[in-house]
C-alpha positions, -999 to +999 in steps of 0.1 A: +190+629-418+213+600-409+231+578-434+206+550-427+177+574-435+191+588-467+200+554-480+163+546-479+155+578-499+180+575-527+174+547-552+209+532-556+202+511-587+186+541-605+221+556-604+244+525-608+222+507-633+202+535-649+179+521-676+187+549-700+224+552-695+231+516-686+253+503-657+285+521-649+317+504-638+328+537-623+312+531-589+323+522-554+309+496-531+277+511-515+286+498-481+320+516-483+304+548-495+281+547-465+311+542-442+330+571-456+300+594-455+294+584-419+330+594-411+326+626-430+299+637-405+279+659-429+254+683-414+225+702-429+235+735-446+271+724-452+290+730-485+305+697-496+327+687-525+333+652-538+360+640-562+348+612-584+312+617-596+309+581-608+273+570-612+260+600-592+249+578-562+273+593-537+264+628-548+227+621-543+234+608-508+253+640-500+226+662-514+201+646-490+225+650-461+231+687-466+195+694-472+179+723-492+201+749-475+233+730-483+253+727-515+272+698-531+298+701-558+308+669-576+339+666-599+350+640-624+374+638-652+349+618-673+325+642-691+302+613-700+297+604-663+292+641-654+265+647-680+245+617-670+248+623-633+236+659-638+206+647-658+197+620-633+199+644-604+178+669-623+151+643-632+149+634-595+144+670-585+177+676-568+187+712-571+215+714-545+240+692-563+260+702-595+285+680-613+315+695-632+342+681-655+375+688-637+407+673-626+399+669-589+435+669-577+434+707-582+403+710-562+376+734-574+383+769-561+352+785-578+329+771-551+353+770-521+355+770-492+340+736-483+330+723-449+335+688-460+355+671-488+354+634-498+373+616-525+364+584-544+397+582-562+433+583-549+456+612-555+494+607-555+495+626-522+472+650-502+471+680-525+478+714-511+448+727-531+425+705-511+437+717-478+436+754-490+399+750-501+386+735-468+371+758-442+388+761-409+378+731-388+366+712-418+371+675-427+386+656-455+379+619-460+401+605-488+422+575-498+459+583-497+490+563-508+512+550-481+540+540-505+550+550-541+536+519-557+499+513-567+472+499-544+490+507-512+464+530-496+444+537-465+414+559-461+423+589-439+401+612-419+418+646-419+410+677-399+421+711-412+428+739-387+447+771-394+455+758-429+473+727-415+460+692-420+462+665-393+451+629-395+425+618-369+421+582-380+430+558-408+409+529-421+415+500-445+404+509-480+412+526-513+399+535-547+413+537-582+441+563-588+431+598-599+441+604-635+443+634-658+420+617-684+392+592-682+406+557-674+397+530-700+414+500-684+402+498-647+424+467-641+457+486-648+468+511-621+466+547-631+502+555-621+535+541-610+535+513-635+571+509-645+567+481-671+538+461-685+534+434-711+502+426-730+511+392-746+505+364-741+484+380-712+485+414-694+510+418-666+527+448-649+552+457-622+558+488-601+592+494-584+598+520-557+634+523-569+623+536-603+646+566-600+676+542-600+664+524-631+676+534-666+655+550-694+648+516-709+633+504-676+658+475-677+654+468-640+616+467-641+616+446-673+640+421-658+621+418-625+588+413-643+602+388-667+618+368-639+585+364-621+566+355-653+589+328-668+603+298-650+599+315-616+606+296-584+573+291-565+565+280-530+534+283-508+528+306-479+521+278-454+508+297-425+475+312-413+450+327-437+465+357-456+451+390-443+459+411-473+449+445-458+472+439-429+500+426-450+501+454-475+500+480-448+528+463-428+550+462-459+543+498-468+552+509-433+587+493-437+595+522-462+619+499-479+633+515-511+630+482-530+593+477-523+576+461-554+540+455-565+529+435-595+499+421-613+511+388-628+477+373-634+443+390-639+425+402-608+454+393-584+480+416-568+514+406-556+537+425-531+574+420-524+609+431-530+631+435-561+665+448-573+681+450-607+691+413-603+665+397-581+627+397-573+603+379-550+566+386-543+537+371-524+504+369-544+470+373-529+463+336-534+492+328-510+518+318-537+553+331-533+572+336-566+609+344-569+635+346-596+653+316-581+653+295-549+683+314-534+671+348-544+683+377-521+648+392-526+632+360-514+652+362-482+640+398-476+604+388-483+607+358-459+620+381-432+592+406-438+566+378-434+582+366-402+583+401-388+546+406-398+536+374-380+556+383-349+539+417-348+505+399-347+494+409-382+483+444-371+452+461-386+457+493-407+438+513-380+465+505-354+493+524-371+504+560-362+498+583-392+519+613-401+517+638-429+550+648-444+549+681-464+561+678-500+564+704-528+527+705-536+510+687-507+516+661-480+527+624-481+510+601-457+533+576-439+525+550-412+546+538-384+541+515-354 
């Protein structure tokens, strides 16, 4: 069956807004799920594992794609979601999908090897365990960070051959960070938050230079405070802001002072900071800086000029490379 066919078979709202369990916020955009599963190229009879059970909808789609001779393993850190997804699958008569409570970043060796692997949450890097548990020639489709600050991700299509992963394509997209326990606050990133305040309203900052900060997070605290109180503001007076292109371009610079912040609800900001200066561009097109002559503002302005000169490239146009780390691979993009 094709994705278009299984979408007609699986009742989406029965999973996402189940009348007995109620709606779940732990769910991805259905159109994006369909895209990732198309990229995954699932065939009948395959063994598939997914990281992030959520509502159970994606697991049900996978169960239809692999058919009665295939097998789907679904993992989630949230026992509540796992129990409900197992029950809904069972009540619908699905016998080829089983959900388990587990930290997906370690994979699930008990049912490996897998022909296909898909993640609906973002690990800190491509885990070695994932690669080890994929059959030779198998595929992984997963969101991966492209910088050590939150929300800087792309979705990667990765082929594993001879125990080595290689990226075949990248797409714009991303999901919440994988965490070691259920995430209560979906608005706050799951990792790399270097300082946050909760009064008078929630705000946070992430600095790529955290290893140079002190144990009191003085640099992160100072940068966040300078952007929240009496900040210099100016508009980004150019074409419409293409956020996916902008965040990918900035991440590809690999600047050690890359900074991301959430200064207001439901809005991200990306820029540059040091222990004495900070400047960011928000999603609404507002530039904020610690002062008009801020060194960080100069860097941010130069980044914007370089981005415009490059033609605001799409994430899919970058050259991906996996760099091996102590327990996996970091994904980095270049042009």
